[in-house]
VEXNUTOR-880168 format. One record per residue: residue number from 0; x, y, z of N, C-alpha, C in turn; residue in three letters. Coordinates in nm, 3 decimals. Example, Ala and Ser with C-alpha at 12.3 -4.5 7.8 and 13.67 -1.06 7.14 Angstrom:
[0, [1.319, -0.569, 0.780], [1.230, -0.450, 0.780], [1.320, -0.330, 0.780], 'ALA']
[1, [1.285, -0.225, 0.708], [1.367, -0.106, 0.714], [1.290, 0.003, 0.787], 'SER']
***
This chain:
[0, [-10.263, -7.581, 9.229], [-10.259, -7.674, 9.134], [-10.379, -7.633, 9.040], 'UNK']
[1, [-10.358, -7.620, 8.899], [-10.456, -7.594, 8.808], [-10.561, -7.695, 8.794], 'UNK']
[2, [-10.685, -7.641, 8.770], [-10.791, -7.754, 8.728], [-10.866, -7.714, 8.608], 'UNK']
[3, [-10.864, -7.798, 8.509], [-10.934, -7.772, 8.376], [-11.066, -7.868, 8.387], 'UNK']
[4, [-11.165, -7.790, 8.327], [-11.319, -7.844, 8.323], [-11.322, -7.884, 8.170], 'UNK']
[5, [-11.363, -8.005, 8.136], [-11.386, -8.051, 7.999], [-11.517, -7.998, 7.968], 'UNK']
[6, [-11.555, -7.983, 7.839], [-11.689, -7.943, 7.794], [-11.799, -8.035, 7.837], 'UNK']
[7, [-11.763, -8.165, 7.846], [-11.857, -8.270, 7.890], [-11.904, -8.259, 8.035], 'UNK']
[8, [-11.791, -8.222, 8.115], [-11.817, -8.190, 8.245], [-11.899, -8.073, 8.289], 'UNK']
[9, [-11.879, -7.986, 8.198], [-11.968, -7.846, 8.215], [-12.112, -7.876, 8.190], 'UNK']
[10, [-12.137, -7.964, 8.064], [-12.276, -7.986, 8.048], [-12.343, -8.089, 8.154], 'UNK']
[11, [-12.247, -8.185, 8.202], [-12.303, -8.263, 8.324], [-12.345, -8.175, 8.435], 'UNK']
[12, [-12.269, -8.067, 8.467], [-12.290, -7.989, 8.591], [-12.433, -7.891, 8.565], 'UNK']
[13, [-12.441, -7.877, 8.450], [-12.576, -7.807, 8.429], [-12.700, -7.874, 8.457], 'UNK']
[14, [-12.694, -8.013, 8.460], [-12.786, -8.094, 8.486], [-12.819, -8.108, 8.642], 'UNK']
[15, [-12.732, -8.079, 8.712], [-12.735, -8.082, 8.858], [-12.841, -7.979, 8.935], 'UNK']
[16, [-12.892, -8.027, 9.035], [-12.955, -7.939, 9.115], [-12.863, -7.843, 9.208], 'UNK']
[17, [-12.917, -7.725, 9.275], [-12.822, -7.649, 9.333], [-12.747, -7.718, 9.455], 'UNK']
[18, [-12.821, -7.799, 9.512], [-12.761, -7.873, 9.633], [-12.646, -7.966, 9.589], 'UNK']
[19, [-12.656, -8.034, 9.469], [-12.566, -8.126, 9.419], [-12.449, -8.019, 9.365], 'UNK']
[20, [-12.473, -7.908, 9.312], [-12.346, -7.827, 9.269], [-12.271, -7.791, 9.381], 'UNK']
[21, [-12.350, -7.751, 9.489], [-12.283, -7.710, 9.616], [-12.192, -7.825, 9.682], 'UNK']
[22, [-12.236, -7.950, 9.680], [-12.145, -8.057, 9.700], [-12.020, -8.052, 9.610], 'UNK']
[23, [-12.045, -8.062, 9.474], [-11.936, -8.065, 9.372], [-11.825, -7.944, 9.398], 'UNK']
[24, [-11.884, -7.833, 9.416], [-11.785, -7.723, 9.450], [-11.694, -7.751, 9.577], 'UNK']
[25, [-11.755, -7.809, 9.667], [-11.682, -7.830, 9.785], [-11.570, -7.954, 9.788], 'UNK']
[26, [-11.614, -8.036, 9.693], [-11.511, -8.133, 9.657], [-11.416, -8.089, 9.571], 'UNK']
[27, [-11.429, -8.011, 9.464], [-11.344, -7.953, 9.367], [-11.238, -7.868, 9.446], 'UNK']
[28, [-11.279, -7.800, 9.550], [-11.212, -7.713, 9.631], [-11.099, -7.808, 9.722], 'UNK']
[29, [-11.148, -7.931, 9.759], [-11.056, -8.012, 9.846], [-10.955, -8.106, 9.759], 'UNK']
[30, [-10.995, -8.135, 9.630], [-10.918, -8.220, 9.554], [-10.774, -8.182, 9.533], 'UNK']
[31, [-10.739, -8.049, 9.506], [-10.593, -8.027, 9.472], [-10.501, -8.031, 9.630], 'UNK']
[32, [-10.585, -8.019, 9.733], [-10.514, -8.033, 9.860], [-10.491, -8.160, 9.902], 'UNK']
[33, [-10.574, -8.248, 9.868], [-10.584, -8.387, 9.932], [-10.530, -8.497, 9.822], 'UNK']
[34, [-10.528, -8.465, 9.685], [-10.490, -8.571, 9.592], [-10.338, -8.607, 9.615], 'UNK']
[35, [-10.321, -8.732, 9.633], [-10.181, -8.791, 9.649], [-10.161, -8.797, 9.796], 'UNK']
[36, [-10.238, -8.765, 9.882], [-10.217, -8.793, 10.048], [-10.334, -8.879, 10.081], 'UNK']
[37, [-10.312, -9.017, 10.086], [-10.418, -9.106, 10.107], [-10.469, -9.110, 10.257], 'UNK']
[38, [-10.395, -9.039, 10.346], [-10.455, -9.042, 10.472], [-10.555, -8.935, 10.514], 'UNK']
[39, [-10.535, -8.807, 10.406], [-10.628, -8.705, 10.406], [-10.750, -8.734, 10.324], 'UNK']
[40, [-10.724, -8.804, 10.213], [-10.830, -8.792, 10.106], [-10.917, -8.929, 10.139], 'UNK']
[41, [-10.902, -9.004, 10.247], [-10.986, -9.115, 10.273], [-11.135, -9.073, 10.287], 'UNK']
[42, [-11.188, -8.976, 10.320], [-11.318, -8.929, 10.352], [-11.379, -8.887, 10.214], 'UNK']
[43, [-11.317, -8.882, 10.104], [-11.374, -8.848, 9.973], [-11.411, -8.986, 9.921], 'UNK']
[44, [-11.353, -9.080, 9.940], [-11.370, -9.214, 9.864], [-11.293, -9.221, 9.734], 'UNK']
[45, [-11.178, -9.162, 9.732], [-11.103, -9.127, 9.616], [-11.038, -9.266, 9.569], 'UNK']
[46, [-11.044, -9.321, 9.443], [-10.979, -9.430, 9.397], [-10.943, -9.422, 9.264], 'UNK']
[47, [-10.847, -9.500, 9.235], [-10.802, -9.505, 9.096], [-10.888, -9.612, 9.003], 'UNK']
[48, [-10.956, -9.570, 8.876], [-11.042, -9.655, 8.809], [-10.980, -9.721, 8.698], 'UNK']
[49, [-10.872, -9.640, 8.626], [-10.842, -9.693, 8.503], [-10.692, -9.686, 8.482], 'UNK']
[50, [-10.624, -9.776, 8.418], [-10.488, -9.765, 8.403], [-10.421, -9.640, 8.340], 'UNK']
[51, [-10.512, -9.557, 8.274], [-10.475, -9.445, 8.212], [-10.485, -9.305, 8.294], 'UNK']
[52, [-10.488, -9.344, 8.436], [-10.485, -9.222, 8.530], [-10.617, -9.154, 8.560], 'UNK']
[53, [-10.719, -9.241, 8.544], [-10.844, -9.185, 8.564], [-10.875, -9.202, 8.705], 'UNK']
[54, [-10.951, -9.113, 8.799], [-10.988, -9.155, 8.926], [-11.125, -9.113, 8.953], 'UNK']
[55, [-11.193, -9.138, 9.068], [-11.313, -9.122, 9.098], [-11.334, -9.076, 9.237], 'UNK']
[56, [-11.421, -8.986, 9.261], [-11.441, -8.954, 9.406], [-11.585, -8.959, 9.416], 'UNK']
[57, [-11.647, -8.965, 9.546], [-11.795, -8.983, 9.553], [-11.852, -8.838, 9.602], 'UNK']
[58, [-11.967, -8.811, 9.565], [-12.041, -8.686, 9.616], [-12.162, -8.741, 9.666], 'UNK']
[59, [-12.179, -8.775, 9.799], [-12.292, -8.820, 9.857], [-12.325, -8.944, 9.810], 'UNK']
[60, [-12.448, -9.001, 9.816], [-12.463, -9.151, 9.761], [-12.489, -9.170, 9.626], 'UNK']
[61, [-12.534, -9.069, 9.553], [-12.564, -9.091, 9.405], [-12.473, -9.043, 9.295], 'UNK']
[62, [-12.390, -8.954, 9.328], [-12.302, -8.884, 9.243], [-12.142, -8.918, 9.241], 'UNK']
[63, [-12.101, -8.922, 9.126], [-11.956, -8.961, 9.123], [-11.884, -8.854, 9.031], 'UNK']
[64, [-11.775, -8.825, 9.063], [-11.674, -8.720, 8.991], [-11.574, -8.807, 8.945], 'UNK']
[65, [-11.530, -8.807, 8.804], [-11.432, -8.863, 8.740], [-11.341, -8.765, 8.697], 'UNK']
[66, [-11.219, -8.776, 8.742], [-11.110, -8.676, 8.698], [-10.991, -8.743, 8.661], 'UNK']
[67, [-10.890, -8.681, 8.594], [-10.747, -8.730, 8.560], [-10.650, -8.633, 8.609], 'UNK']
[68, [-10.524, -8.682, 8.622], [-10.425, -8.578, 8.686], [-10.305, -8.614, 8.580], 'UNK']
[69, [-10.270, -8.505, 8.517], [-10.152, -8.490, 8.404], [-10.073, -8.355, 8.424], 'UNK']
[70, [-9.945, -8.383, 8.448], [-9.853, -8.262, 8.452], [-9.894, -8.164, 8.544], 'UNK']
[71, [-9.915, -8.215, 8.677], [-9.965, -8.129, 8.785], [-10.087, -8.040, 8.753], 'UNK']
[72, [-10.187, -8.093, 8.673], [-10.322, -8.036, 8.655], [-10.419, -8.151, 8.673], 'UNK']
[73, [-10.515, -8.108, 8.736], [-10.651, -8.180, 8.747], [-10.751, -8.143, 8.640], 'UNK']
[74, [-10.796, -8.274, 8.560], [-10.888, -8.254, 8.453], [-11.020, -8.323, 8.510], 'UNK']
[75, [-11.119, -8.245, 8.526], [-11.242, -8.285, 8.553], [-11.309, -8.327, 8.437], 'UNK']
[76, [-11.358, -8.460, 8.427], [-11.410, -8.523, 8.290], [-11.557, -8.538, 8.298], 'UNK']
[77, [-11.615, -8.607, 8.409], [-11.746, -8.634, 8.414], [-11.784, -8.621, 8.556], 'UNK']
[78, [-11.931, -8.605, 8.562], [-11.995, -8.602, 8.694], [-12.129, -8.685, 8.658], 'UNK']
[79, [-12.155, -8.789, 8.721], [-12.287, -8.856, 8.709], [-12.313, -8.968, 8.804], 'UNK']
[80, [-12.426, -9.043, 8.781], [-12.456, -9.153, 8.868], [-12.370, -9.263, 8.821], 'UNK']
[81, [-12.381, -9.390, 8.881], [-12.295, -9.491, 8.862], [-12.314, -9.550, 8.724], 'UNK']
[82, [-12.418, -9.546, 8.679], [-12.454, -9.609, 8.527], [-12.375, -9.503, 8.424], 'UNK']
[83, [-12.381, -9.364, 8.456], [-12.304, -9.255, 8.371], [-12.175, -9.283, 8.348], 'UNK']
[84, [-12.117, -9.317, 8.480], [-11.975, -9.328, 8.498], [-11.924, -9.451, 8.430], 'UNK']
[85, [-12.010, -9.566, 8.446], [-11.978, -9.684, 8.382], [-11.966, -9.689, 8.247], 'UNK']
[86, [-12.069, -9.609, 8.171], [-12.067, -9.591, 8.018], [-11.951, -9.501, 7.979], 'UNK']
[87, [-11.916, -9.400, 8.072], [-11.793, -9.331, 8.025], [-11.679, -9.407, 8.045], 'UNK']
[88, [-11.641, -9.492, 8.122], [-11.528, -9.566, 8.133], [-11.524, -9.695, 8.004], 'UNK']
[89, [-11.626, -9.737, 7.983], [-11.641, -9.849, 7.870], [-11.600, -9.765, 7.744], 'UNK']
[90, [-11.612, -9.615, 7.727], [-11.577, -9.560, 7.594], [-11.431, -9.520, 7.592], 'UNK']
[91, [-11.361, -9.532, 7.710], [-11.209, -9.498, 7.690], [-11.128, -9.626, 7.625], 'UNK']
***
């Protein structure tokens, strides 16, 4: 499954420390295999956030990854803390 990284997502990743980037990379590798399979993705804390097909998964205690799924493609939109993600969702 193709994965598209948005410009904002790339800017967000530049703010992460190396251990957070490692966590992010691990989750990104798992997403295509587990998306749409609830019994498998339970450990990622995957959940739908928005009526327009926006989803969230957790990276540890402080970070959240927001992504969408369209036409068999994952779009990684944002990564940030709870407040960052809430601001992003309000802008939709």
